MDAnalysis code that builds the backbone (N, CA, C; Angstrom):
import MDAnalysis as mda
import numpy as np

u = mda.Universe.empty(318, n_residues=106, atom_resindex=np.repeat(np.arange(106), 3), trajectory=True)
u.add_TopologyAttr("name", ["N", "CA", "C"] * 106)
u.add_TopologyAttr("resid", np.arange(1, 107))
u.add_TopologyAttr("resname", ["MET", "ASN", "GLY", "THR", "VAL", "SER", "LEU", "ARG", "THR", "ALA", "LYS", "SER", "PHE", "SER", "ALA", "THR", "ASP", "THR", "ILE", "THR", "CYS", "LEU", "SER", "TYR", "SER", "ASN", "ILE", "LYS", "ASP", "CYS", "LEU", "SER", "ALA", "GLY", "THR", "VAL", "ASP", "GLY", "LYS", "ILE", "ALA", "ASN", "TRP", "LYS", "HIS", "CYS", "ARG", "ILE", "ASP", "GLU", "GLU", "LYS", "PHE", "ASP", "LYS", "GLN", "TRP", "ILE", "LEU", "GLN", "GLU", "ALA", "VAL", "TYR", "ILE", "GLY", "SER", "LYS", "VAL", "LYS", "MET", "ILE", "ASN", "TRP", "SER", "THR", "ILE", "SER", "GLY", "ILE", "LEU", "ALA", "VAL", "SER", "THR", "GLY", "PHE", "ALA", "VAL", "THR", "LEU", "LEU", "LYS", "GLU", "GLN", "PRO", "ILE", "LEU", "SER", "TYR", "MET", "ASN", "LYS", "ASN", "VAL", "SER"])
u.atoms.positions = np.array([
    [102.864, 29.463, -3.625],
    [101.483, 29.520, -2.614],
    [100.161, 30.082, -3.295],
    [99.311, 29.523, -3.159],
    [98.145, 28.833, -3.398],
    [96.869, 29.709, -2.737],
    [95.991, 30.407, -3.511],
    [94.819, 31.489, -3.062],
    [93.685, 31.076, -3.628],
    [92.735, 32.113, -3.383],
    [92.025, 32.749, -4.526],
    [91.440, 33.859, -4.137],
    [90.995, 34.648, -5.533],
    [90.868, 36.112, -5.480],
    [88.734, 35.857, -6.073],
    [88.593, 36.622, -6.119],
    [87.082, 37.189, -6.062],
    [86.543, 38.329, -6.814],
    [85.396, 38.292, -7.359],
    [85.316, 39.175, -8.110],
    [83.963, 40.310, -6.676],
    [83.867, 41.493, -6.992],
    [83.335, 42.435, -6.006],
    [82.471, 42.921, -6.701],
    [81.189, 43.422, -6.426],
    [80.402, 44.129, -6.701],
    [80.874, 45.416, -6.464],
    [81.574, 45.932, -5.574],
    [81.910, 47.595, -5.589],
    [82.843, 48.150, -7.023],
    [83.346, 46.627, -7.631],
    [84.059, 47.289, -9.051],
    [83.291, 46.580, -9.868],
    [82.280, 47.286, -10.048],
    [81.225, 46.796, -11.163],
    [80.772, 45.519, -11.493],
    [80.910, 44.507, -10.676],
    [80.672, 43.377, -10.891],
    [79.010, 42.775, -10.241],
    [78.671, 41.266, -10.761],
    [77.743, 41.427, -9.759],
    [77.846, 39.917, -9.003],
    [77.108, 39.917, -8.526],
    [77.090, 38.627, -7.599],
    [76.579, 36.779, -8.396],
    [76.542, 37.291, -9.462],
    [75.930, 36.484, -10.630],
    [76.756, 36.237, -11.947],
    [78.025, 37.220, -11.848],
    [79.219, 36.881, -12.591],
    [79.794, 35.852, -12.514],
    [79.651, 34.903, -13.707],
    [80.762, 33.639, -14.218],
    [81.948, 33.482, -15.140],
    [83.297, 33.600, -14.230],
    [84.540, 33.723, -14.972],
    [84.430, 32.317, -16.696],
    [84.988, 32.588, -17.395],
    [84.718, 31.709, -18.660],
    [86.569, 31.546, -18.989],
    [87.053, 32.210, -18.300],
    [88.738, 31.883, -19.093],
    [90.061, 32.856, -18.413],
    [90.834, 32.561, -18.015],
    [91.689, 32.855, -17.582],
    [93.216, 33.637, -17.783],
    [94.442, 34.406, -18.042],
    [95.171, 34.828, -18.443],
    [95.986, 35.375, -17.174],
    [97.537, 35.399, -17.362],
    [98.572, 35.737, -16.634],
    [99.826, 36.583, -17.289],
    [99.831, 37.497, -16.941],
    [100.783, 38.281, -17.710],
    [102.309, 38.584, -16.593],
    [103.347, 37.793, -16.917],
    [104.602, 37.913, -16.300],
    [104.835, 39.850, -16.222],
    [104.659, 40.247, -17.182],
    [105.378, 41.531, -17.662],
    [104.513, 42.515, -17.101],
    [103.128, 42.482, -16.747],
    [102.198, 43.529, -15.959],
    [102.073, 42.941, -14.384],
    [102.612, 41.585, -14.515],
    [102.197, 41.342, -12.649],
    [100.558, 41.293, -12.826],
    [100.120, 40.742, -13.852],
    [98.109, 40.877, -13.409],
    [97.465, 39.709, -14.021],
    [96.619, 39.413, -13.102],
    [95.723, 37.897, -13.665],
    [94.671, 38.912, -13.791],
    [94.361, 38.273, -15.279],
    [92.821, 38.560, -16.223],
    [91.761, 37.358, -16.001],
    [90.358, 37.936, -16.322],
    [89.871, 36.635, -16.250],
    [88.189, 37.178, -17.049],
    [88.054, 36.937, -18.133],
    [86.662, 37.413, -18.531],
    [85.245, 36.499, -18.271],
    [84.540, 37.261, -18.398],
    [82.642, 36.523, -17.687],
    [82.441, 36.626, -19.102],
    [80.626, 35.768, -18.812],
    [80.198, 35.131, -19.236],
    [78.902, 36.767, -19.687],
    [79.199, 37.819, -18.363],
    [78.337, 38.787, -19.012],
    [79.355, 40.379, -19.773],
    [80.622, 39.757, -20.541],
    [81.258, 40.476, -21.240],
    [82.194, 41.270, -20.698],
    [82.648, 40.885, -19.474],
    [83.545, 41.543, -18.667],
    [84.560, 41.352, -18.508],
    [85.988, 42.159, -18.203],
    [87.565, 41.718, -18.191],
    [87.722, 42.421, -16.544],
    [88.420, 41.380, -15.602],
    [88.446, 41.361, -14.113],
    [89.495, 41.629, -14.638],
    [90.786, 42.200, -13.736],
    [91.763, 42.393, -13.609],
    [92.132, 42.540, -12.129],
    [93.168, 41.527, -11.732],
    [93.784, 41.699, -10.492],
    [95.294, 41.998, -10.686],
    [95.476, 42.971, -9.962],
    [97.333, 43.432, -9.701],
    [98.090, 43.071, -8.745],
    [99.029, 42.305, -8.739],
    [99.733, 42.150, -7.417],
    [100.449, 42.614, -6.859],
    [100.293, 42.898, -5.875],
    [100.643, 43.846, -4.803],
    [101.799, 43.418, -4.087],
    [102.946, 43.791, -4.068],
    [104.037, 43.450, -3.305],
    [103.951, 43.839, -1.931],
    [103.405, 43.315, -0.722],
    [103.410, 44.164, 0.405],
    [103.678, 42.485, 1.001],
    [104.169, 43.199, 2.581],
    [104.228, 42.011, 3.518],
    [102.966, 41.540, 4.325],
    [102.619, 40.892, 3.391],
    [100.881, 40.589, 3.632],
    [101.164, 39.137, 3.217],
    [100.558, 38.454, 4.596],
    [100.575, 36.593, 4.272],
    [99.346, 36.105, 3.840],
    [97.959, 37.146, 3.511],
    [96.943, 36.479, 3.189],
    [96.836, 36.909, 1.506],
    [96.603, 35.583, 0.776],
    [96.552, 35.839, -0.793],
    [95.965, 36.648, -1.046],
    [94.908, 36.636, -0.729],
    [93.885, 38.064, -1.310],
    [94.108, 39.394, -0.936],
    [95.102, 39.718, -0.450],
    [95.273, 41.069, 0.059],
    [96.855, 41.614, -0.913],
    [97.315, 40.337, -1.713],
    [98.275, 40.374, -2.249],
    [97.974, 40.818, -3.741],
    [96.381, 40.645, -3.951],
    [95.808, 40.729, -5.502],
    [94.596, 41.901, -5.395],
    [94.952, 42.795, -5.747],
    [94.051, 44.067, -5.779],
    [93.134, 43.941, -7.312],
    [91.469, 43.786, -6.971],
    [90.577, 43.644, -8.187],
    [90.233, 45.220, -8.473],
    [90.627, 45.389, -9.850],
    [90.599, 46.443, -10.323],
    [88.891, 46.779, -11.213],
    [89.062, 48.419, -11.645],
    [87.466, 48.108, -12.115],
    [87.211, 47.343, -13.447],
    [86.058, 46.650, -13.409],
    [85.416, 45.744, -14.938],
    [86.088, 46.704, -15.901],
    [86.195, 46.309, -16.773],
    [86.374, 46.551, -18.535],
    [84.920, 45.740, -19.210],
    [83.936, 46.854, -19.458],
    [83.024, 46.332, -20.354],
    [83.509, 45.902, -21.870],
    [83.327, 44.867, -22.190],
    [83.378, 44.105, -23.555],
    [82.350, 44.494, -24.267],
    [81.312, 43.457, -23.801],
    [79.813, 43.561, -24.990],
    [79.748, 42.552, -24.803],
    [79.965, 41.059, -24.916],
    [79.787, 39.787, -25.332],
    [80.152, 38.732, -24.247],
    [79.765, 37.755, -24.687],
    [80.578, 36.889, -23.773],
    [82.307, 36.657, -24.398],
    [82.719, 36.718, -23.437],
    [84.347, 36.371, -23.492],
    [84.902, 34.684, -23.541],
    [84.870, 34.529, -24.760],
    [85.621, 32.841, -24.744],
    [86.937, 32.568, -24.478],
    [87.929, 33.839, -24.922],
    [89.123, 33.647, -24.613],
    [90.040, 34.853, -24.204],
    [90.909, 34.546, -23.668],
    [91.731, 36.298, -23.251],
    [93.110, 35.544, -23.290],
    [94.205, 36.628, -24.047],
    [95.514, 35.966, -23.502],
    [96.463, 37.434, -23.432],
    [97.553, 37.230, -22.823],
    [98.361, 38.845, -22.261],
    [99.692, 38.157, -23.606],
    [99.895, 39.414, -24.038],
    [101.584, 39.154, -25.015],
    [102.112, 38.995, -24.594],
    [103.067, 37.781, -24.438],
    [104.620, 37.742, -23.694],
    [105.565, 38.659, -24.268],
    [105.557, 39.373, -25.119],
    [106.605, 40.611, -25.326],
    [106.038, 42.159, -24.744],
    [104.645, 42.001, -24.799],
    [104.123, 43.748, -24.586],
    [103.047, 43.366, -23.389],
    [102.765, 44.579, -22.810],
    [101.686, 44.616, -22.322],
    [99.946, 44.613, -22.502],
    [99.767, 43.965, -23.848],
    [98.653, 43.945, -24.149],
    [97.819, 42.815, -24.081],
    [96.392, 42.882, -23.632],
    [95.591, 41.807, -23.476],
    [94.502, 41.410, -24.377],
    [94.721, 40.807, -25.336],
    [93.845, 40.175, -26.505],
    [92.574, 39.607, -25.747],
    [91.594, 39.814, -25.947],
    [89.995, 39.495, -25.305],
    [89.372, 39.167, -26.977],
    [88.695, 37.414, -26.898],
    [88.023, 37.255, -28.034],
    [86.797, 37.119, -27.781],
    [85.703, 37.122, -28.379],
    [84.244, 37.220, -28.147],
    [83.687, 36.156, -29.297],
    [84.417, 35.162, -30.012],
    [84.514, 34.621, -31.136],
    [83.693, 35.249, -32.373],
    [83.442, 36.405, -32.050],
    [83.449, 37.329, -33.134],
    [84.134, 38.428, -33.496],
    [84.907, 38.666, -32.774],
    [85.621, 39.950, -32.771],
    [86.815, 39.756, -31.790],
    [87.920, 40.607, -31.863],
    [88.702, 40.114, -30.833],
    [89.438, 41.927, -30.661],
    [89.519, 42.125, -29.150],
    [89.491, 43.511, -28.461],
    [91.024, 43.438, -28.054],
    [91.991, 44.494, -27.906],
    [92.983, 44.704, -28.018],
    [93.232, 45.454, -26.968],
    [93.387, 45.660, -25.439],
    [93.543, 46.171, -24.286],
    [94.467, 46.719, -24.057],
    [95.114, 47.798, -23.731],
    [96.910, 48.032, -23.342],
    [96.539, 48.886, -22.211],
    [96.843, 48.724, -21.000],
    [96.929, 49.863, -20.335],
    [97.576, 51.726, -20.439],
    [97.321, 52.555, -20.375],
    [97.912, 53.386, -20.821],
    [98.000, 54.642, -19.285],
    [99.387, 54.969, -18.945],
    [98.926, 55.655, -17.781],
    [98.458, 57.088, -18.036],
    [98.004, 58.232, -17.552],
    [97.544, 59.067, -17.618],
    [98.914, 60.161, -17.246],
    [99.304, 60.926, -18.423],
    [100.238, 61.758, -18.445],
    [99.788, 63.036, -18.359],
    [100.711, 63.812, -17.327],
    [100.460, 65.300, -16.986],
    [101.713, 65.958, -16.842],
    [101.398, 67.439, -16.926],
    [102.754, 68.097, -16.747],
    [102.254, 69.400, -16.224],
    [103.004, 69.532, -14.969],
    [102.618, 70.794, -14.110],
    [103.350, 72.032, -14.355],
    [103.270, 73.349, -14.892],
    [103.907, 74.306, -15.227],
    [104.312, 74.742, -13.489],
    [105.055, 75.489, -13.691],
    [105.518, 76.663, -12.189],
    [104.879, 77.612, -12.678],
    [104.328, 77.952, -13.609],
    [103.305, 79.363, -14.015],
    [102.257, 79.032, -13.656],
    [101.647, 77.679, -12.858],
    [100.372, 77.492, -13.474],
    [99.769, 77.218, -11.454],
    [98.944, 77.951, -10.985],
    [98.664, 77.269, -9.936],
    [97.317, 76.942, -9.802],
])
């Protein structure tokens, strides 16, 4: 299946953001893109019975790196995204929020 995904201003992107690189993770089922403005875009694949390609990929909030993203690459054995600006490499990993509820707490 072919289609397009786009950046939206509602998710902290601007109309002038330009994508410089892409990487896909089979492990996370996530497509990631780096931008000229130093942002990382992540689209998570949503397994729904929707025929429209763009409805199957949900754009997440922007992650700001600070410098133009020159290269990104998902690890093939873990859920870590390496982001290179040419000056530094940043490793990103999604960490779910852990919570515990005690029956004595209302």
